N, C-alpha and C positions, 0 to 999 in steps of 0.2 A: 597757693597751697596746691600742691600736686596729689589730685585723687583719682586720676584715672585708671581703669582698670581694677579699682579697689572694690571689695564686697561691701553689701549692704547689710546692716543689721537685721536679725529676725526679732528683734524686740522692741519694735517701733510700734506704737498704737497711734494711729492717725485719727485723731477724732475733730480734725477741721470740718468745720460746718455743723458741730454740734456745739450746744452750750449749755454749761452746768448752771442753773439758776435756783435760788432757794433762800439766798441772804446776801446781804450786802456786807461788805468787807468792813465798813465805818471806818472810826478813826484810830483803831488800835494798831493796825499794820503801818498807818503813815506816822504815826506817833513813835514807834520804833526808831525811825531814822530823824526825820524832821519834817518833811513835807512830801506831798505826792510826786513831786518830781524826782526826788531823791529816792523813794521806793521804787519808782518806774525804773530808775537806771541803775540800782545797786545791784540786784542779780544774785544775792548770795543765798544762804540756807533759809530761805524765806518759809518753806514749808513746815518746818518744826517751829516757826515762831507763830504760823497760822494755827499750829494745832493746840499751842498754849493760851492763843488770845481767843480764839473762837471757840475751841473746846472741841468735845466727840459729840455725837450724837445728832448730827446735823443730817436734815433731810432734804433732799435735792433730786433733780432730775434733768436728762439730758434732752434737749430738744433741737431739732433741726433748725437751721438758719441758712438765709441765701448767703453761699458762698461759692464763688468760682475762683479758684487758684487760677493766677497768671503764671507766666513762665519763671519769673524770677522768684514766684512761691514754690513752684515745684523744685527748680534748683536749689533752693535753701533746704528743702525737705530732704532732698538727696543727698546734700552735705551733711545735714544733721546725721543721717541714717549711716553714712559712710565713716562720720568721726566717731561715733558710737561704737561701730565695729571696731574701730582702730584701738579705742578705749578698752574694749573686750580682750581684743588680742594682748596689748601691753599689760594690762592687769593680772590676766590669767598666768601669762608668764613670770610676773613680777612675784605675784603670790606664791607659786612654786618654787621661784629662787629663794625666797626669803623662807620659806617653811612656814608660811600663814595658812597652810590649807587651801582647798579649792575656792577659787574666786568664782562668786556668785554675781551673776550679771544684772545690772539694773535694767528697768524698763525705760522707755522715754516716750512720752505722750506729746504728741503735737496738737495743738488746739487753737481756736480763734474766739477771742473775745472773753470767754468765762470757762471754767472747767471745775468739776467736782473731783478733788482728789481725798486720798485716804488721810489728809490733813485738813480737810474742810474745802470749802468751796473758795476759789480765787477768780480774779479777773486779771486780764492781761496786765492791768496797772503794776501788778504786783512784782512783776517780772519774772524770769526763769528761776525755778526753785525746786529743791529736791525734797521729798517727803520721805522720812525714813519708816512712816507706817507701812507704806506699800513699796517702798524700795523703788521709787518711780522718780525720774526727771521730768519736769513740766514745762513747755517752751510754747508760747505764742511766736511763730516765725517773725512778726511784725516787731518784735523786740529788735531783731538784727538791724531791721530798716531804721529804727528808731536810733540805734548806736550810731548809724552812719549820719542820718540827718539832724539829728539833735545834739550829740556831743563830739562828733567827727571821730569816731572810732568805729570805722567801718574796714572791711578786708575779711576774706574767707577765714584767716587764721586767727583773727580777732573773735570771730563767731566760734571757731572751733574751741578756743580757750575759754569762753564762757561754758559751752557743754562740758568741756574736761574739769572746769572748776567744780560744776554740778556733780560731776562723777567722782570727784575728789572727795564731797561729801560721803558719797556712798561708800568709799574705801574707808573713810572714817568710822563710818556705822559698822562696818565688817569688821574692823580692829578694835571695835568697842570705845573709840575715842569719843564718838558723838554723844554717847549715853552719858559716859562718864562726865563729860563736860556740863552736859545739860542737867544732869543731876547736880553737880556742883553749883549751876547758876542758882538753883532753886534754893540754894542754902546762904546765899551771900547776898550784899547790898545791889542796887540797880547799877551803880558805877562798876563794882567788880564783875558783874555777871556780863556786863558790855565788854571789858576787858578780856574775859575769856572767850565771848565772841570773836572778838579780833583776833585771837589767836587760832580758834577754828577756821577763820576765813583765809587768813595768812597762809595756813597749812594747807587748805582746798588750792589755793593759787599755787603754791609750790608742788603739790601733787600734778594739777594742771601742767607745770613746767617739766615735771618727770615724764609725763606721759608724751608731749611735746618731744624731748630727748629721744625716747625710747621708739614712738612711732616714725621719726625720721629715721633712725638707724634700721628698722624693720622694712620700712617702704619708701625711704628717700622723699617724706611728703614737703620737708620746708625748702619755699623757693626764696631768691631774694628779695628781701623786703616782708617777709612774714614776722620773723620774729619781733621786727620793729614795730608792726601792726599790733600784735599781741600786748607789748610792753606801752605802747601808746593807748590802748583800751584800758590797761591796768592803771594807767595814771589818771584815765577820765573817770574812774569808779571809785576812787579813793573818797572816804567820808569827807575829808576836808575840802576837796576838789568840789564835791557835790553841794555840801553845805554852803560855801562860799557862792556857788552859782545860783542857789535857792534864795538864800537869805542875806547874803554879802558877808556872813561873818563864819567863824567856827565856834562849835561847842565840842571840845575834846573829851567830856566826859560822856558825850553822847555817843561817840564812834563805837560802831559794831562791827566793822567790817576793815578797819585800819586805814591809816594815811596812804596818798597815792604812792608815796616815796616807797612805803613799807611793801604794798601791792606789787609794785615794779621788782623791789629787790627779792621777794620771796619767789615770785616767778621765774626770775631770770637765774636764780640759785637752781632752782628746779630743772630748767633748760640747761644750764651749765653742766651741772653733774649728773642728772639721769639717775641719780641715787635716792631712793625713797625714805632711807635710814637717815639723811642728812636734814630733813625737814620737821625736827621736835620743835615746834614753836612755844611749847610748854615748859621747856628745861632753862629758859633765861629770863632775867629781870623783864617787866613789862616795857621800861623804858629803853631797853636794848634790842626790840623787836626791829 
């Protein structure tokens, strides 16, 4: 991914070396998918799930820990900041173009180990997440290293896809999609709620693809192999893939992010079209997603 000469975002809060501690996540988050390994790798809209599982009114504090970033840590922090800046440029332009009003940029918090968010406390095992309560994306940069070493989904553009996916949830929040979906999820069965969650996640994948298309048009950021790396990452974080990896079998009724084939397809559609209006994952039967 070509980022030379690109600006850094002013919306990054670097909390690396601080840990938010007050409460253990417990079994709630793990149960949302299947097992801890799946929670670690899924990287979806976990922040809002945290909000419903842990609840509000959590007390916590940030304490300093021994942390010395190495060269790769600093490179990934710079990448995250520049990718976030790219999402700011792309979505600011798209919101104006579509008549959606002024785009409100999300914050990005970089942390190590654990963090206190507007949706409660989380650990790095949660994976990257977006919290609508404070309109912030949270990422422990070690997640990117885990993507490479654990599931073979490395590459800077794959990491950028993860960030753009979380920003996609912010776009959903600004457009009202996120709140509408979550309100509906509270009124239906768990299986139906999981299907709504899948629709949200696939749309966030699509929005990540739209960002990739528009960012490349603005800055010429995509290099040979980049798209393939992002599609490979999408294939490795599908519910079916991760469940088979963790347990040797699938439980489709528990899927809340989508199959690998679905995540790949919606990401590819966004990259190909670059049109945010073509990503309505709520307008077709669930079986046809």
